[in-house]
FIKE-99598 format. One record per residue (C-alpha): x, y negated, z negated; residue in three letters. Coordinates in nm, 2 decimals. Layout:
REM FIKE-99598
((X Y Z) 'ALA')
...
This chain:
REM FIKE-99598
((0.38 1.52 1.01) 'UNK')
((0.13 1.24 0.94) 'UNK')
((0.39 0.96 0.88) 'UNK')
((0.37 0.80 1.22) 'UNK')
((-0.01 0.82 1.24) 'UNK')
((-0.06 0.65 0.91) 'UNK')
((0.21 0.39 0.98) 'UNK')
((0.05 0.31 1.31) 'UNK')
((-0.29 0.27 1.14) 'UNK')
((-0.14 0.04 0.88) 'UNK')
((0.04 -0.17 1.15) 'UNK')
((-0.29 -0.20 1.34) 'UNK')
((-0.48 -0.30 1.02) 'UNK')
((-0.21 -0.57 0.97) 'UNK')
((-0.26 -0.70 1.33) 'UNK')
((-0.63 -0.71 1.30) 'UNK')
((-0.61 -0.89 0.96) 'UNK')
((-0.36 -1.14 1.11) 'UNK')
((-0.65 -1.34 1.27) 'UNK')
((-0.83 -1.36 0.94) 'UNK')
((-0.84 -1.72 0.80) 'UNK')
((-0.89 -1.61 0.43) 'UNK')
((-0.61 -1.74 0.20) 'UNK')
((-0.53 -1.39 0.09) 'UNK')
((-0.50 -1.24 0.44) 'UNK')
((-0.13 -1.33 0.49) 'UNK')
((-0.05 -1.13 0.17) 'UNK')
((-0.26 -0.83 0.30) 'UNK')
((-0.09 -0.84 0.64) 'UNK')
((0.25 -0.83 0.48) 'UNK')
((0.15 -0.55 0.24) 'UNK')
((0.03 -0.33 0.52) 'UNK')
((0.34 -0.41 0.73) 'UNK')
((0.57 -0.32 0.44) 'UNK')
((0.38 0.01 0.37) 'UNK')
((0.39 0.10 0.75) 'UNK')
((0.77 0.04 0.76) 'UNK')
((0.82 0.25 0.45) 'UNK')
((0.61 0.54 0.58) 'UNK')
((0.75 0.53 0.93) 'UNK')
((1.11 0.56 0.80) 'UNK')
((1.03 0.82 0.52) 'UNK')
((1.26 1.12 0.55) 'UNK')
((0.99 1.37 0.44) 'UNK')
((0.63 1.42 0.54) 'UNK')
((0.40 1.19 0.35) 'UNK')
((0.16 1.48 0.29) 'UNK')
((0.45 1.66 0.10) 'UNK')
((0.50 1.35 -0.12) 'UNK')
((0.13 1.35 -0.20) 'UNK')
((0.12 1.73 -0.26) 'UNK')
((0.41 1.70 -0.51) 'UNK')
((0.28 1.41 -0.72) 'UNK')
((-0.05 1.27 -0.59) 'UNK')
((-0.13 0.90 -0.61) 'UNK')
((0.15 0.84 -0.86) 'UNK')
((0.41 0.97 -0.62) 'UNK')
((0.27 0.76 -0.33) 'UNK')
((0.29 0.45 -0.55) 'UNK')
((0.65 0.51 -0.62) 'UNK')
((0.73 0.45 -0.26) 'UNK')
((0.86 0.10 -0.18) 'UNK')
((0.58 -0.13 -0.08) 'UNK')
((0.30 0.11 -0.16) 'UNK')
((0.06 -0.02 -0.43) 'UNK')
((-0.26 0.13 -0.57) 'UNK')
((-0.49 0.02 -0.29) 'UNK')
((-0.26 0.14 0.00) 'UNK')
((-0.19 0.46 -0.18) 'UNK')
((-0.57 0.51 -0.20) 'UNK')
((-0.58 0.47 0.18) 'UNK')
((-0.31 0.73 0.23) 'UNK')
((-0.49 0.97 0.01) 'UNK')
((-0.82 0.90 0.20) 'UNK')
((-0.65 0.98 0.53) 'UNK')
((-0.48 1.29 0.41) 'UNK')
((-0.82 1.42 0.28) 'UNK')
((-1.05 1.30 0.56) 'UNK')
((-0.83 1.19 0.85) 'UNK')
((-1.01 0.86 0.83) 'UNK')
((-0.96 0.52 0.66) 'UNK')
((-1.28 0.34 0.60) 'UNK')
((-1.12 -0.01 0.61) 'UNK')
((-0.96 0.07 0.95) 'UNK')
((-1.30 0.20 1.09) 'UNK')
((-1.47 -0.13 0.98) 'UNK')
((-1.21 -0.34 1.14) 'UNK')
((-1.23 -0.14 1.46) 'UNK')
((-1.61 -0.19 1.47) 'UNK')
((-1.55 -0.57 1.44) 'UNK')
((-1.27 -0.56 1.71) 'UNK')
((-1.32 -0.26 1.94) 'UNK')
((-0.98 -0.31 2.10) 'UNK')
((-0.70 -0.07 2.20) 'UNK')
((-0.47 -0.28 1.99) 'UNK')
((-0.18 -0.04 2.00) 'UNK')
((-0.17 -0.04 2.38) 'UNK')
((-0.23 -0.42 2.42) 'UNK')
((0.03 -0.53 2.17) 'UNK')
((0.29 -0.30 2.31) 'UNK')
((0.31 -0.54 2.60) 'UNK')
((0.58 -0.80 2.58) 'UNK')
((0.42 -1.14 2.53) 'UNK')
((0.10 -1.00 2.39) 'UNK')
((0.05 -1.03 2.02) 'UNK')
((-0.25 -0.95 1.80) 'UNK')
((-0.39 -1.30 1.81) 'UNK')
((-0.37 -1.32 2.19) 'UNK')
((-0.53 -0.97 2.22) 'UNK')
((-0.82 -1.08 2.00) 'UNK')
((-0.86 -1.41 2.18) 'UNK')
((-0.88 -1.23 2.51) 'UNK')
((-1.14 -0.99 2.36) 'UNK')
((-1.35 -1.28 2.22) 'UNK')
((-1.33 -1.49 2.54) 'UNK')
((-1.30 -1.24 2.82) 'UNK')
((-1.42 -0.92 2.67) 'UNK')
((-1.08 -0.75 2.72) 'UNK')
((-1.07 -0.43 2.52) 'UNK')
((-0.80 -0.22 2.69) 'UNK')
((-0.53 -0.20 2.96) 'UNK')
((-0.78 -0.16 3.24) 'UNK')
((-0.98 -0.47 3.14) 'UNK')
((-0.65 -0.66 3.12) 'UNK')
((-0.55 -0.55 3.47) 'UNK')
((-0.88 -0.68 3.61) 'UNK')
((-0.84 -1.01 3.43) 'UNK')
((-0.48 -1.05 3.56) 'UNK')
((-0.57 -0.96 3.92) 'UNK')
((-0.85 -1.22 3.92) 'UNK')
((-0.63 -1.48 3.74) 'UNK')
((-0.89 -1.54 3.47) 'UNK')
((-0.63 -1.56 3.19) 'UNK')
((-0.45 -1.86 3.32) 'UNK')
((-0.78 -2.06 3.31) 'UNK')
((-0.81 -2.01 2.93) 'UNK')
((-0.70 -2.29 2.70) 'UNK')
((-0.37 -2.21 2.53) 'UNK')
((-0.26 -1.96 2.80) 'UNK')
((-0.19 -2.10 3.15) 'UNK')
((0.00 -1.97 3.45) 'UNK')
((0.33 -1.90 3.28) 'UNK')
((0.16 -1.71 3.00) 'UNK')
((-0.03 -1.50 3.25) 'UNK')
((0.29 -1.42 3.44) 'UNK')
((0.47 -1.32 3.12) 'UNK')
((0.18 -1.08 3.03) 'UNK')
((0.19 -0.94 3.38) 'UNK')
((0.57 -0.88 3.35) 'UNK')
((0.52 -0.72 3.01) 'UNK')
((0.26 -0.49 3.15) 'UNK')
((0.48 -0.38 3.44) 'UNK')
((0.76 -0.31 3.20) 'UNK')
((0.53 -0.10 2.97) 'UNK')
((0.40 0.10 3.26) 'UNK')
((0.75 0.17 3.39) 'UNK')
((0.81 0.38 3.08) 'UNK')
((0.56 0.64 3.20) 'UNK')
((0.40 0.68 2.86) 'UNK')
((0.72 0.81 2.71) 'UNK')
((0.78 0.79 2.33) 'UNK')
((1.09 0.68 2.15) 'UNK')
((1.32 0.97 2.05) 'UNK')
((1.32 0.83 1.70) 'UNK')
((0.95 0.89 1.68) 'UNK')
((0.92 1.22 1.86) 'UNK')
((1.22 1.41 1.73) 'UNK')
((1.13 1.41 1.36) 'UNK')
((0.78 1.54 1.44) 'UNK')
((0.93 1.81 1.66) 'UNK')
((1.18 1.91 1.39) 'UNK')
((0.90 1.92 1.13) 'UNK')
((0.70 2.16 1.35) 'UNK')
((1.01 2.38 1.38) 'UNK')
((1.06 2.37 1.01) 'UNK')
((0.70 2.48 0.94) 'UNK')
((0.72 2.76 1.19) 'UNK')
((1.04 2.89 1.03) 'UNK')
((0.89 2.86 0.68) 'UNK')
((0.58 3.05 0.79) 'UNK')
((0.77 3.37 0.83) 'UNK')
((0.61 3.42 1.17) 'UNK')
((0.91 3.30 1.37) 'UNK')
((1.25 3.47 1.36) 'UNK')
((1.39 3.18 1.55) 'UNK')
((1.26 2.84 1.65) 'UNK')
((1.42 2.54 1.81) 'UNK')
((1.35 2.22 2.00) 'UNK')
((1.43 2.22 2.37) 'UNK')
((1.37 1.97 2.65) 'UNK')
((1.47 1.61 2.66) 'UNK')
((1.46 1.58 2.28) 'UNK')
((1.74 1.84 2.26) 'UNK')
((1.93 1.63 2.52) 'UNK')
((1.88 1.33 2.29) 'UNK')
((1.72 1.12 2.57) 'UNK')
((1.62 0.78 2.44) 'UNK')
((1.25 0.85 2.52) 'UNK')
((1.06 1.18 2.53) 'UNK')
((0.77 1.26 2.76) 'UNK')
((0.66 1.58 2.57) 'UNK')
((0.79 1.83 2.32) 'UNK')
((0.91 2.18 2.40) 'UNK')
((0.95 2.43 2.12) 'UNK')
((1.08 2.79 2.17) 'UNK')
((1.04 3.07 1.92) 'UNK')
((1.11 3.44 1.88) 'UNK')
((0.82 3.62 1.71) 'UNK')
((0.69 3.97 1.69) 'UNK')
((0.35 3.83 1.59) 'UNK')
((0.24 3.63 1.89) 'UNK')
((-0.12 3.57 1.80) 'UNK')
((-0.05 3.48 1.44) 'UNK')
((0.23 3.23 1.53) 'UNK')
((0.01 3.06 1.79) 'UNK')
((-0.28 3.04 1.55) 'UNK')
((-0.05 2.89 1.29) 'UNK')
((0.08 2.64 1.54) 'UNK')
((-0.26 2.52 1.66) 'UNK')
((-0.38 2.48 1.29) 'UNK')
((-0.09 2.24 1.20) 'UNK')
((-0.21 1.90 1.07) 'UNK')
((-0.02 1.72 1.34) 'UNK')
((-0.22 1.89 1.62) 'UNK')
((-0.52 1.69 1.76) 'UNK')
((-0.64 1.90 2.05) 'UNK')
((-0.56 2.25 2.19) 'UNK')
((-0.52 2.21 2.56) 'UNK')
((-0.42 2.57 2.66) 'UNK')
((-0.39 2.87 2.44) 'UNK')
((-0.23 3.20 2.54) 'UNK')
((-0.02 3.48 2.40) 'UNK')
((0.32 3.34 2.52) 'UNK')
((0.24 2.97 2.57) 'UNK')
((0.02 2.73 2.39) 'UNK')
((-0.01 2.36 2.47) 'UNK')
((-0.15 2.10 2.23) 'UNK')
((-0.19 1.73 2.21) 'UNK')
((-0.04 1.59 1.89) 'UNK')
((-0.20 1.31 1.69) 'UNK')
((0.11 1.10 1.74) 'UNK')
((0.03 1.09 2.11) 'UNK')
((0.25 1.35 2.29) 'UNK')
((0.18 1.69 2.43) 'UNK')
((0.37 1.98 2.27) 'UNK')
((0.43 2.33 2.43) 'UNK')
((0.51 2.63 2.21) 'UNK')
((0.66 2.93 2.40) 'UNK')
((0.71 3.27 2.25) 'UNK')
((1.02 3.43 2.40) 'UNK')
((1.15 3.79 2.40) 'UNK')
((1.48 3.82 2.21) 'UNK')
((1.67 3.94 2.52) 'UNK')
((1.56 3.63 2.71) 'UNK')
((1.59 3.37 2.44) 'UNK')
((1.93 3.23 2.55) 'UNK')
((1.82 3.20 2.91) 'UNK')
((1.50 3.03 2.80) 'UNK')
((1.69 2.78 2.59) 'UNK')
((1.92 2.70 2.88) 'UNK')
((1.63 2.67 3.12) 'UNK')
((1.39 2.46 2.91) 'UNK')
((1.66 2.23 2.78) 'UNK')
((1.73 2.11 3.14) 'UNK')
((1.77 1.87 3.29) 'UNK')
((1.62 1.98 3.62) 'UNK')
((1.91 1.86 3.83) 'UNK')
((2.16 2.03 3.59) 'UNK')
((1.97 2.35 3.62) 'UNK')
((1.96 2.34 3.99) 'UNK')
((2.34 2.31 4.00) 'UNK')
((2.39 2.60 3.76) 'UNK')
((2.14 2.82 3.95) 'UNK')
((2.33 2.74 4.28) 'UNK')
((2.65 2.87 4.12) 'UNK')
((2.47 3.18 4.01) 'UNK')
((2.33 3.24 4.36) 'UNK')
((2.68 3.19 4.51) 'UNK')
((2.81 3.47 4.28) 'UNK')
((2.53 3.70 4.38) 'UNK')
((2.32 3.65 4.06) 'UNK')
((1.97 3.54 3.99) 'UNK')
((1.91 3.29 3.71) 'UNK')
((1.58 3.20 3.56) 'UNK')
((1.42 3.15 3.21) 'UNK')
((1.42 3.53 3.16) 'UNK')
((1.79 3.59 3.20) 'UNK')
((2.09 3.61 3.43) 'UNK')
((2.05 3.92 3.65) 'UNK')
((2.31 4.09 3.87) 'UNK')
((2.24 4.26 4.20) 'UNK')
((2.10 4.57 4.03) 'UNK')
((1.86 4.36 3.83) 'UNK')
((2.05 4.40 3.50) 'UNK')
((2.03 4.11 3.26) 'UNK')
((2.39 4.02 3.19) 'UNK')
((2.36 3.70 2.99) 'UNK')
((2.01 3.62 2.86) 'UNK')
((2.05 3.68 2.48) 'UNK')
((2.25 3.37 2.40) 'UNK')
((2.28 3.04 2.59) 'UNK')
((2.66 3.05 2.57) 'UNK')
((2.65 3.38 2.75) 'UNK')
((2.48 3.23 3.06) 'UNK')
((2.76 2.99 3.11) 'UNK')
((3.03 3.24 3.02) 'UNK')
((2.90 3.49 3.27) 'UNK')
((2.92 3.22 3.54) 'UNK')
((3.28 3.14 3.45) 'UNK')
((3.18 2.81 3.29) 'UNK')
((3.25 2.64 2.96) 'UNK')
((2.94 2.58 2.75) 'UNK')
((2.82 2.22 2.77) 'UNK')
((2.67 2.01 2.49) 'UNK')
((2.30 1.95 2.57) 'UNK')
((2.35 1.58 2.58) 'UNK')
((2.58 1.61 2.88) 'UNK')
((2.34 1.81 3.10) 'UNK')
((2.22 1.54 3.34) 'UNK')
((2.41 1.64 3.65) 'UNK')
((2.67 1.36 3.62) 'UNK')
((2.98 1.57 3.67) 'UNK')
((2.96 1.80 3.37) 'UNK')
((2.92 2.11 3.58) 'UNK')
((3.25 2.05 3.76) 'UNK')
((3.42 1.99 3.42) 'UNK')
((3.27 2.31 3.29) 'UNK')
((3.40 2.51 3.58) 'UNK')
((3.75 2.37 3.50) 'UNK')
((3.70 2.43 3.13) 'UNK')
((3.76 2.07 3.06) 'UNK')
((3.45 1.97 2.87) 'UNK')
((3.55 1.70 2.62) 'UNK')
((3.52 1.74 2.24) 'UNK')
((3.24 1.49 2.19) 'UNK')
((3.20 1.28 1.88) 'UNK')
((2.99 1.43 1.61) 'UNK')
((2.79 1.28 1.32) 'UNK')
((3.03 1.42 1.07) 'UNK')
((3.31 1.23 1.24) 'UNK')
((3.17 0.89 1.12) 'UNK')
((3.33 0.76 0.81) 'UNK')
((3.10 0.45 0.77) 'UNK')
((2.86 0.21 0.92) 'UNK')
((2.95 -0.15 1.03) 'UNK')
((2.61 -0.31 1.08) 'UNK')
((2.36 -0.32 0.78) 'UNK')
((2.13 -0.57 0.63) 'UNK')
((1.99 -0.64 0.28) 'UNK')
((1.70 -0.82 0.13) 'UNK')
((1.90 -1.14 0.12) 'UNK')
((1.78 -1.18 0.48) 'UNK')
((1.53 -0.95 0.66) 'UNK')
((1.63 -0.62 0.49) 'UNK')
((1.41 -0.44 0.24) 'UNK')
((1.66 -0.31 -0.01) 'UNK')
((1.93 -0.46 -0.24) 'UNK')
((2.30 -0.42 -0.16) 'UNK')
((2.33 -0.17 -0.44) 'UNK')
((2.04 0.04 -0.31) 'UNK')
((2.20 0.04 0.04) 'UNK')
((2.54 0.14 -0.11) 'UNK')
((2.39 0.43 -0.31) 'UNK')
((2.22 0.57 0.00) 'UNK')
((2.55 0.53 0.20) 'UNK')
((2.73 0.73 -0.07) 'UNK')
((2.45 1.00 -0.05) 'UNK')
((2.52 1.02 0.32) 'UNK')
((2.89 1.07 0.26) 'UNK')
((3.01 0.74 0.39) 'UNK')
((3.35 0.61 0.29) 'UNK')
((3.25 0.25 0.37) 'UNK')
((2.98 0.02 0.49) 'UNK')
((2.98 -0.34 0.61) 'UNK')
((2.71 -0.56 0.49) 'UNK')
((2.62 -0.79 0.78) 'UNK')
((2.32 -1.02 0.71) 'UNK')
((2.19 -1.26 0.97) 'UNK')
((2.32 -1.62 1.00) 'UNK')
((2.13 -1.94 0.97) 'UNK')
((2.01 -1.99 1.34) 'UNK')
((1.79 -1.68 1.31) 'UNK')
((1.52 -1.85 1.11) 'UNK')
((1.27 -1.57 1.14) 'UNK')
((1.51 -1.34 0.96) 'UNK')
((1.58 -1.59 0.68) 'UNK')
((1.94 -1.62 0.81) 'UNK')
((2.21 -1.74 0.56) 'UNK')
((2.43 -2.04 0.58) 'UNK')
((2.80 -2.06 0.50) 'UNK')
((2.75 -2.14 0.13) 'UNK')
((2.50 -1.86 0.09) 'UNK')
((2.75 -1.61 0.23) 'UNK')
((3.02 -1.73 0.00) 'UNK')
((2.79 -1.68 -0.30) 'UNK')
((2.67 -1.34 -0.17) 'UNK')
((3.02 -1.21 -0.13) 'UNK')
((3.07 -1.26 -0.51) 'UNK')
((2.79 -0.99 -0.55) 'UNK')
((2.99 -0.77 -0.31) 'UNK')
((3.31 -0.81 -0.51) 'UNK')
((3.12 -0.72 -0.84) 'UNK')
((2.96 -0.41 -0.68) 'UNK')
((3.29 -0.30 -0.53) 'UNK')
((3.45 -0.32 -0.88) 'UNK')
((3.16 -0.11 -1.02) 'UNK')
((3.19 0.15 -0.74) 'UNK')
((3.56 0.20 -0.82) 'UNK')
((3.65 0.32 -0.47) 'UNK')
((3.36 0.58 -0.43) 'UNK')
((3.24 0.35 -0.15) 'UNK')
((3.40 0.03 -0.01) 'UNK')
((3.16 -0.25 0.09) 'UNK')
((3.31 -0.47 0.37) 'UNK')
((3.21 -0.83 0.38) 'UNK')
((3.06 -0.93 0.70) 'UNK')
((2.78 -1.10 0.90) 'UNK')
((2.58 -1.05 1.21) 'UNK')
((2.66 -1.39 1.34) 'UNK')
((2.46 -1.55 1.62) 'UNK')
((2.64 -1.62 1.94) 'UNK')
((2.48 -1.96 2.03) 'UNK')
((2.39 -2.07 2.38) 'UNK')
((2.73 -2.22 2.45) 'UNK')
((2.92 -1.92 2.32) 'UNK')
((3.01 -2.08 1.98) 'UNK')
((2.94 -1.90 1.66) 'UNK')
((2.68 -1.98 1.40) 'UNK')
((2.91 -2.01 1.10) 'UNK')
((3.23 -2.21 1.03) 'UNK')
((3.56 -2.05 1.14) 'UNK')
((3.68 -2.05 0.78) 'UNK')
((3.38 -1.85 0.66) 'UNK')
((3.42 -1.59 0.94) 'UNK')
((3.80 -1.56 0.89) 'UNK')
((3.73 -1.47 0.52) 'UNK')
((3.51 -1.17 0.63) 'UNK')
((3.63 -0.81 0.68) 'UNK')
((3.39 -0.73 0.97) 'UNK')
((3.21 -0.99 1.19) 'UNK')
((2.94 -0.86 1.42) 'UNK')
((2.85 -1.10 1.70) 'UNK')
((2.50 -1.09 1.85) 'UNK')
((2.27 -1.26 2.10) 'UNK')
((1.93 -1.33 1.95) 'UNK')
((1.81 -1.63 2.17) 'UNK')
((1.82 -1.77 2.52) 'UNK')
((1.78 -1.43 2.68) 'UNK')
((1.68 -1.58 3.02) 'UNK')
((2.02 -1.73 3.10) 'UNK')
((2.14 -1.63 3.45) 'UNK')
((2.41 -1.36 3.47) 'UNK')
((2.69 -1.60 3.52) 'UNK')
((2.60 -1.82 3.22) 'UNK')
((2.52 -1.52 2.99) 'UNK')
((2.85 -1.36 3.08) 'UNK')
((3.04 -1.69 3.02) 'UNK')
((2.86 -1.72 2.68) 'UNK')
((2.96 -1.38 2.56) 'UNK')
((3.32 -1.40 2.68) 'UNK')
((3.36 -1.73 2.50) 'UNK')
((3.25 -1.57 2.18) 'UNK')
((3.48 -1.27 2.23) 'UNK')
((3.77 -1.50 2.31) 'UNK')
((3.72 -1.68 1.98) 'UNK')
((3.92 -1.41 1.80) 'UNK')
((3.66 -1.41 1.52) 'UNK')
((3.44 -1.11 1.63) 'UNK')
((3.51 -0.75 1.56) 'UNK')
((3.20 -0.59 1.70) 'UNK')
((2.96 -0.70 1.98) 'UNK')
((2.62 -0.59 1.86) 'UNK')
((2.36 -0.44 2.10) 'UNK')
((2.55 -0.57 2.40) 'UNK')
((2.26 -0.59 2.66) 'UNK')
((1.99 -0.71 2.42) 'UNK')
((1.73 -0.46 2.55) 'UNK')
((1.45 -0.31 2.34) 'UNK')
((1.32 0.01 2.49) 'UNK')
((0.97 -0.03 2.65) 'UNK')
((0.95 -0.38 2.51) 'UNK')
((1.22 -0.61 2.64) 'UNK')
((1.45 -0.57 2.94) 'UNK')
((1.82 -0.62 2.91) 'UNK')
((1.94 -0.97 2.98) 'UNK')
((2.15 -1.03 3.29) 'UNK')
((2.52 -0.99 3.22) 'UNK')
((2.84 -0.87 3.39) 'UNK')
((2.91 -0.58 3.15) 'UNK')
((3.24 -0.49 3.32) 'UNK')
((3.37 -0.84 3.26) 'UNK')
((3.25 -0.82 2.90) 'UNK')
((3.42 -0.48 2.85) 'UNK')
((3.75 -0.61 2.99) 'UNK')
((3.74 -0.91 2.76) 'UNK')
((3.64 -0.70 2.46) 'UNK')
((3.93 -0.46 2.53) 'UNK')
((4.18 -0.75 2.55) 'UNK')
((4.05 -0.90 2.22) 'UNK')
((4.02 -0.56 2.04) 'UNK')
((3.64 -0.61 2.00) 'UNK')
((3.44 -0.29 1.98) 'UNK')
((3.12 -0.26 2.18) 'UNK')
((2.84 -0.14 1.96) 'UNK')
((2.62 0.16 2.02) 'UNK')
((2.32 0.04 1.81) 'UNK')
((2.15 0.34 1.67) 'UNK')
((1.81 0.17 1.60) 'UNK')
((1.56 0.39 1.79) 'UNK')
((1.41 0.11 1.99) 'UNK')
((1.76 -0.03 2.09) 'UNK')
((2.01 0.25 2.16) 'UNK')
((2.22 -0.02 2.31) 'UNK')
((2.47 0.04 2.47) 'UNK')
((2.28 0.32 2.64) 'UNK')
((2.44 0.63 2.79) 'UNK')
((2.47 0.50 3.14) 'UNK')
((2.63 0.17 3.03) 'UNK')
((2.87 0.36 2.81) 'UNK')
((2.98 0.55 3.11) 'UNK')
((3.01 0.23 3.31) 'UNK')
((3.25 0.07 3.07) 'UNK')
((3.43 0.36 2.92) 'UNK')
((3.70 0.34 3.19) 'UNK')
((3.82 0.02 3.03) 'UNK')
((4.05 0.04 2.73) 'UNK')
((3.76 -0.06 2.50) 'UNK')
((3.65 0.10 2.17) 'UNK')
((3.30 0.15 2.04) 'UNK')
((3.12 0.12 1.70) 'UNK')
((2.82 0.34 1.63) 'UNK')
((2.61 0.15 1.38) 'UNK')
((2.27 0.19 1.23) 'UNK')
((2.16 -0.17 1.22) 'UNK')
((1.98 -0.05 0.90) 'UNK')
((1.73 -0.29 0.74) 'UNK')
((1.64 -0.05 0.47) 'UNK')
((1.80 0.26 0.31) 'UNK')
((1.61 0.51 0.53) 'UNK')
((1.74 0.34 0.84) 'UNK')
((2.10 0.44 0.76) 'UNK')
((2.02 0.79 0.89) 'UNK')
((1.95 0.64 1.23) 'UNK')
((2.32 0.70 1.31) 'UNK')
((2.22 1.04 1.44) 'UNK')
((2.05 0.87 1.74) 'UNK')
((2.36 0.65 1.81) 'UNK')
((2.57 0.97 1.80) 'UNK')
((2.33 1.13 2.05) 'UNK')
((2.36 0.83 2.28) 'UNK')
((2.74 0.83 2.25) 'UNK')
((2.75 1.20 2.33) 'UNK')
((2.53 1.14 2.63) 'UNK')
((2.80 0.88 2.73) 'UNK')
((3.07 1.15 2.69) 'UNK')
((3.25 0.97 2.41) 'UNK')
((3.51 1.13 2.19) 'UNK')
((3.60 1.06 1.83) 'UNK')
((3.91 0.86 1.92) 'UNK')
((3.70 0.60 2.10) 'UNK')
((3.49 0.52 1.79) 'UNK')
((3.63 0.27 1.54) 'UNK')
((3.41 0.38 1.25) 'UNK')
((3.53 0.73 1.29) 'UNK')
((3.86 0.59 1.15) 'UNK')
((3.93 0.64 0.78) 'UNK')
((3.91 0.31 0.58) 'UNK')
((4.29 0.23 0.58) 'UNK')
((4.31 0.27 0.96) 'UNK')
((3.99 0.08 1.01) 'UNK')
((4.11 -0.21 0.81) 'UNK')
((4.43 -0.23 1.02) 'UNK')
((4.22 -0.23 1.33) 'UNK')
((3.99 -0.51 1.20) 'UNK')
((4.29 -0.72 1.10) 'UNK')
((4.42 -0.69 1.46) 'UNK')
């Protein structure tokens, strides 16, 4: 799947062009950013789009004009883009790595290259250790400290990739393996199957009677960069998108055991193996064996747990956090599923920083089977997102009324806003404007460095206003980019429960906030949750799958999710 590779190249081209002082450079930068966003959120492989309709099909994609379509075609044919190569010669910088550091944008990276010769992370570390950066005009001690903190945060991720980037690639490999006719069964295992927010590598298991052929097919896939190890039962490759991927061919009688073993987690497997040993069995990736060496539960994963007297556990729960004890008692909860959601309460349109019209968002929501969506554009304090003021919302809601009339109940669009919670806890729109809305999503977008006491006081004041229905991305973190702000989450949950404010599980892949551990921290309070996409374009609406995965990792059931309610029940809840 070439989508991520091409999107990354276009984003890097945009960053390299951002320092260009030509009058047209700003338009070029925006064009490459738009194209990158379109391609990164495309629901099918870009190579398939091109195969079906060539340049014309590419140019039908939002934000892809003739020139950029030509670059895509060039890459698909040659795995190179001449414009990108020329820019890399001019600026031989590991831009992707440097700009992934919080506080380090493209302009800073290029300035550091021009003035200190910094090309990569190692060069940056040396400059930081010798304090050369703080001596540069326009930087200083605070800027150097911020870069150092950002570098520490990035390195703490251990090179793991967002689930939202890794899982679609893994699923595309599985799809191609199945379509090849060489694999009778194929599936993703490992942390991706457990829906962890980041993935260190990809594990794929197959059943195949043609081991050599399936391995040859796998290593020849366009997404493969380098073959690391090749063998009859295991082949390891490095994918172009930056992760290693292992393919294992499993015998049919061992497939269930292998699925259980390679799904993990390690600590979960240790607990399960201990139970097997205590029963006089031996459990490994080949099967569950009794004292006579007979495999009594290796064909299906469910059979492993059943033979051990346990209830099967959803993969998302397998983190050794008490699920094994529940399984022994046969008390595994019926976790919320994607099909349980009836709508999405956090979406954006082109009126602010979205890419699509309200009608386009509504059409995609209907295609996904939603009963309702809330349109929640940003408010005026968020200048960077072209936030709307009170009058603009009133005018916009007239569009909502017209579209609701046109849809005739096939989908209901709820009027709302993602309203900024200001530093003192007040809200960014007039009370009368917010009271008119169906669904108000409150959010922190500024002053992240308040101490824990002040941040908690700020959020509680907003929740106590009685004007908020959902608290968006409650800790403000962005995975591998920005740490969560300091906040007493338990106090927030208690206040939210008292005011009937749902805590959001934001499904955007770089947020997933609340995360699973924080969900478990606050789920003891009588608080409800809202699983929302935070969609900024039609393709983002499908991000709900990642929010569902996170909710399942937090052991949530359908009854705790407000947008699992049908419309009539939801409206009663929102009216409090």
